[in-house]
ChimeraX commands (.cxc) that place a marker at each C-alpha (Angstrom):
marker #1 position 251.99,253.00,108.42 radius 0.5
marker #1 position 249.98,249.78,108.49 radius 0.5
marker #1 position 247.02,251.50,106.84 radius 0.5
marker #1 position 249.23,252.98,104.09 radius 0.5
marker #1 position 250.78,249.55,103.40 radius 0.5
marker #1 position 247.32,247.97,103.30 radius 0.5
marker #1 position 246.04,250.58,100.85 radius 0.5
marker #1 position 249.15,250.35,98.64 radius 0.5
marker #1 position 249.02,246.54,98.65 radius 0.5
marker #1 position 245.34,246.45,97.69 radius 0.5
marker #1 position 245.72,249.15,95.01 radius 0.5
marker #1 position 248.74,247.45,93.42 radius 0.5
marker #1 position 247.04,244.06,93.61 radius 0.5
marker #1 position 243.91,245.43,91.96 radius 0.5
marker #1 position 245.88,247.12,89.18 radius 0.5
marker #1 position 247.67,243.90,88.29 radius 0.5
marker #1 position 244.58,241.67,88.57 radius 0.5
marker #1 position 242.28,243.99,86.63 radius 0.5
marker #1 position 244.69,244.83,83.80 radius 0.5
marker #1 position 245.99,241.27,83.65 radius 0.5
marker #1 position 242.47,239.87,83.32 radius 0.5
marker #1 position 241.55,242.59,80.83 radius 0.5
marker #1 position 244.26,241.25,78.51 radius 0.5
marker #1 position 242.42,237.93,78.30 radius 0.5
marker #1 position 238.76,239.03,78.59 radius 0.5
marker #1 position 238.70,242.60,77.15 radius 0.5
marker #1 position 236.15,244.04,79.60 radius 0.5
marker #1 position 237.69,247.54,79.65 radius 0.5
marker #1 position 236.96,249.29,76.36 radius 0.5
marker #1 position 240.08,250.73,74.79 radius 0.5
marker #1 position 238.25,253.13,72.50 radius 0.5
marker #1 position 239.31,256.73,72.75 radius 0.5
marker #1 position 242.91,255.85,73.54 radius 0.5
marker #1 position 245.54,257.90,71.73 radius 0.5
marker #1 position 247.39,255.87,69.10 radius 0.5
marker #1 position 250.68,254.39,70.22 radius 0.5
marker #1 position 253.83,255.93,68.76 radius 0.5
marker #1 position 255.76,253.75,66.27 radius 0.5
marker #1 position 258.47,252.72,68.77 radius 0.5
marker #1 position 255.83,251.66,71.30 radius 0.5
marker #1 position 254.04,249.66,68.59 radius 0.5
marker #1 position 257.32,247.98,67.63 radius 0.5
marker #1 position 258.06,247.04,71.24 radius 0.5
marker #1 position 254.55,245.70,71.86 radius 0.5
marker #1 position 254.61,243.91,68.53 radius 0.5
marker #1 position 257.80,242.14,69.54 radius 0.5
marker #1 position 256.27,240.96,72.81 radius 0.5
marker #1 position 253.10,239.78,71.06 radius 0.5
marker #1 position 255.10,238.32,68.17 radius 0.5
marker #1 position 257.05,236.02,70.45 radius 0.5
marker #1 position 253.86,234.02,70.83 radius 0.5
marker #1 position 254.21,233.49,74.58 radius 0.5
marker #1 position 255.87,236.36,76.43 radius 0.5
marker #1 position 252.95,238.77,76.82 radius 0.5
marker #1 position 250.59,235.98,77.90 radius 0.5
marker #1 position 253.19,234.69,80.38 radius 0.5
marker #1 position 253.69,238.18,81.82 radius 0.5
marker #1 position 249.93,238.73,82.23 radius 0.5
marker #1 position 249.55,235.42,84.08 radius 0.5
marker #1 position 252.34,236.50,86.46 radius 0.5
marker #1 position 250.57,239.85,86.94 radius 0.5
marker #1 position 247.27,238.13,87.78 radius 0.5
marker #1 position 248.82,235.61,90.18 radius 0.5
marker #1 position 251.01,238.26,91.83 radius 0.5
marker #1 position 248.09,240.66,92.16 radius 0.5
marker #1 position 245.91,237.95,93.71 radius 0.5
marker #1 position 248.60,237.10,96.25 radius 0.5
marker #1 position 248.90,240.79,97.14 radius 0.5
marker #1 position 245.14,240.99,97.62 radius 0.5
marker #1 position 244.99,237.94,99.89 radius 0.5
marker #1 position 248.19,239.00,101.70 radius 0.5
marker #1 position 250.07,235.72,101.22 radius 0.5
marker #1 position 253.75,235.60,100.22 radius 0.5
marker #1 position 253.44,239.36,99.86 radius 0.5
marker #1 position 257.14,240.19,100.21 radius 0.5
marker #1 position 257.97,237.62,97.50 radius 0.5
marker #1 position 255.38,238.92,95.05 radius 0.5
marker #1 position 256.39,242.54,95.65 radius 0.5
marker #1 position 259.83,241.47,94.34 radius 0.5
marker #1 position 258.40,239.38,91.51 radius 0.5
marker #1 position 256.21,242.24,90.31 radius 0.5
marker #1 position 258.88,244.94,90.57 radius 0.5
marker #1 position 260.52,244.28,87.16 radius 0.5
marker #1 position 257.07,244.35,85.55 radius 0.5
marker #1 position 256.24,247.62,87.35 radius 0.5
marker #1 position 259.54,249.14,86.28 radius 0.5
marker #1 position 258.95,248.06,82.68 radius 0.5
marker #1 position 255.43,249.56,82.72 radius 0.5
marker #1 position 256.90,252.83,83.99 radius 0.5
marker #1 position 259.75,252.90,81.46 radius 0.5
marker #1 position 257.47,251.91,78.57 radius 0.5
marker #1 position 255.06,254.74,79.34 radius 0.5
marker #1 position 257.80,257.24,80.11 radius 0.5
marker #1 position 259.99,256.59,77.07 radius 0.5
marker #1 position 257.72,255.08,74.41 radius 0.5
marker #1 position 254.08,255.99,75.14 radius 0.5
marker #1 position 253.98,259.07,77.40 radius 0.5
marker #1 position 250.17,259.29,77.44 radius 0.5
marker #1 position 250.09,256.45,79.98 radius 0.5
marker #1 position 252.85,257.79,82.20 radius 0.5
marker #1 position 250.60,258.58,85.23 radius 0.5
marker #1 position 249.58,254.92,85.64 radius 0.5
marker #1 position 253.18,253.79,85.13 radius 0.5
marker #1 position 254.38,256.23,87.75 radius 0.5
marker #1 position 251.67,255.17,90.19 radius 0.5
marker #1 position 252.50,251.47,89.76 radius 0.5
marker #1 position 256.23,251.93,90.30 radius 0.5
marker #1 position 255.68,254.21,93.32 radius 0.5
marker #1 position 253.30,251.71,94.92 radius 0.5
marker #1 position 255.74,248.87,94.26 radius 0.5
marker #1 position 258.70,250.84,95.65 radius 0.5
marker #1 position 256.70,251.84,98.73 radius 0.5
marker #1 position 255.80,248.21,99.40 radius 0.5
marker #1 position 259.41,247.17,98.81 radius 0.5
marker #1 position 260.53,249.63,101.47 radius 0.5
marker #1 position 257.74,248.55,103.83 radius 0.5
marker #1 position 258.75,244.88,103.50 radius 0.5
marker #1 position 262.50,245.54,103.50 radius 0.5
marker #1 position 263.06,243.60,106.73 radius 0.5
marker #1 position 262.24,240.44,104.77 radius 0.5
marker #1 position 264.95,241.24,102.21 radius 0.5
marker #1 position 267.83,242.05,104.57 radius 0.5
marker #1 position 269.39,238.60,104.29 radius 0.5
marker #1 position 269.54,238.92,100.50 radius 0.5
marker #1 position 271.97,241.81,100.88 radius 0.5
marker #1 position 274.49,239.88,102.99 radius 0.5
marker #1 position 277.91,240.36,101.37 radius 0.5
marker #1 position 279.42,237.05,102.49 radius 0.5
marker #1 position 276.74,234.52,103.42 radius 0.5
marker #1 position 277.62,231.68,105.71 radius 0.5
marker #1 position 275.91,228.33,105.95 radius 0.5
marker link #1:1,2 radius 0.2
marker link #1:2,3 radius 0.2
marker link #1:3,4 radius 0.2
marker link #1:4,5 radius 0.2
marker link #1:5,6 radius 0.2
marker link #1:6,7 radius 0.2
marker link #1:7,8 radius 0.2
marker link #1:8,9 radius 0.2
marker link #1:9,10 radius 0.2
marker link #1:10,11 radius 0.2
marker link #1:11,12 radius 0.2
marker link #1:12,13 radius 0.2
marker link #1:13,14 radius 0.2
marker link #1:14,15 radius 0.2
marker link #1:15,16 radius 0.2
marker link #1:16,17 radius 0.2
marker link #1:17,18 radius 0.2
marker link #1:18,19 radius 0.2
marker link #1:19,20 radius 0.2
marker link #1:20,21 radius 0.2
marker link #1:21,22 radius 0.2
marker link #1:22,23 radius 0.2
marker link #1:23,24 radius 0.2
marker link #1:24,25 radius 0.2
marker link #1:25,26 radius 0.2
marker link #1:26,27 radius 0.2
marker link #1:27,28 radius 0.2
marker link #1:28,29 radius 0.2
marker link #1:29,30 radius 0.2
marker link #1:30,31 radius 0.2
marker link #1:31,32 radius 0.2
marker link #1:32,33 radius 0.2
marker link #1:33,34 radius 0.2
marker link #1:34,35 radius 0.2
marker link #1:35,36 radius 0.2
marker link #1:36,37 radius 0.2
marker link #1:37,38 radius 0.2
marker link #1:38,39 radius 0.2
marker link #1:39,40 radius 0.2
marker link #1:40,41 radius 0.2
marker link #1:41,42 radius 0.2
marker link #1:42,43 radius 0.2
marker link #1:43,44 radius 0.2
marker link #1:44,45 radius 0.2
marker link #1:45,46 radius 0.2
marker link #1:46,47 radius 0.2
marker link #1:47,48 radius 0.2
marker link #1:48,49 radius 0.2
marker link #1:49,50 radius 0.2
marker link #1:50,51 radius 0.2
marker link #1:51,52 radius 0.2
marker link #1:52,53 radius 0.2
marker link #1:53,54 radius 0.2
marker link #1:54,55 radius 0.2
marker link #1:55,56 radius 0.2
marker link #1:56,57 radius 0.2
marker link #1:57,58 radius 0.2
marker link #1:58,59 radius 0.2
marker link #1:59,60 radius 0.2
marker link #1:60,61 radius 0.2
marker link #1:61,62 radius 0.2
marker link #1:62,63 radius 0.2
marker link #1:63,64 radius 0.2
marker link #1:64,65 radius 0.2
marker link #1:65,66 radius 0.2
marker link #1:66,67 radius 0.2
marker link #1:67,68 radius 0.2
marker link #1:68,69 radius 0.2
marker link #1:69,70 radius 0.2
marker link #1:70,71 radius 0.2
marker link #1:71,72 radius 0.2
marker link #1:72,73 radius 0.2
marker link #1:73,74 radius 0.2
marker link #1:74,75 radius 0.2
marker link #1:75,76 radius 0.2
marker link #1:76,77 radius 0.2
marker link #1:77,78 radius 0.2
marker link #1:78,79 radius 0.2
marker link #1:79,80 radius 0.2
marker link #1:80,81 radius 0.2
marker link #1:81,82 radius 0.2
marker link #1:82,83 radius 0.2
marker link #1:83,84 radius 0.2
marker link #1:84,85 radius 0.2
marker link #1:85,86 radius 0.2
marker link #1:86,87 radius 0.2
marker link #1:87,88 radius 0.2
marker link #1:88,89 radius 0.2
marker link #1:89,90 radius 0.2
marker link #1:90,91 radius 0.2
marker link #1:91,92 radius 0.2
marker link #1:92,93 radius 0.2
marker link #1:93,94 radius 0.2
marker link #1:94,95 radius 0.2
marker link #1:95,96 radius 0.2
marker link #1:96,97 radius 0.2
marker link #1:97,98 radius 0.2
marker link #1:98,99 radius 0.2
marker link #1:99,100 radius 0.2
marker link #1:100,101 radius 0.2
marker link #1:101,102 radius 0.2
marker link #1:102,103 radius 0.2
marker link #1:103,104 radius 0.2
marker link #1:104,105 radius 0.2
marker link #1:105,106 radius 0.2
marker link #1:106,107 radius 0.2
marker link #1:107,108 radius 0.2
marker link #1:108,109 radius 0.2
marker link #1:109,110 radius 0.2
marker link #1:110,111 radius 0.2
marker link #1:111,112 radius 0.2
marker link #1:112,113 radius 0.2
marker link #1:113,114 radius 0.2
marker link #1:114,115 radius 0.2
marker link #1:115,116 radius 0.2
marker link #1:116,117 radius 0.2
marker link #1:117,118 radius 0.2
marker link #1:118,119 radius 0.2
marker link #1:119,120 radius 0.2
marker link #1:120,121 radius 0.2
marker link #1:121,122 radius 0.2
marker link #1:122,123 radius 0.2
marker link #1:123,124 radius 0.2
marker link #1:124,125 radius 0.2
marker link #1:125,126 radius 0.2
marker link #1:126,127 radius 0.2
marker link #1:127,128 radius 0.2
marker link #1:128,129 radius 0.2
marker link #1:129,130 radius 0.2
marker link #1:130,131 radius 0.2
view
């Protein structure tokens, strides 16, 4: 189990660091990609059009991915990155199906790590917390 968690953590960390950095430095060529459907373009256009959101999200991806790679605050960053992973999956499932395999892989890795680190989340699910 430890080996599987290590592999999943490194893979997820690499995905977020590489694709987050690619947003800023464009080192992965995007030629040959199928064109995005109109709804996917509208959604992406809204995120870009806000002037800050996409950049903010990519910084969170890079920082979260780095913390996964160095294995610090891992349980926290698994939670922080889950909404982004879910959004990647839903975007590629509903709006741009050509990228669905990467979206599925990201959400599966994130869910697997969430289950692996569940012992750190148990206190969050306390119905009536006491001080």
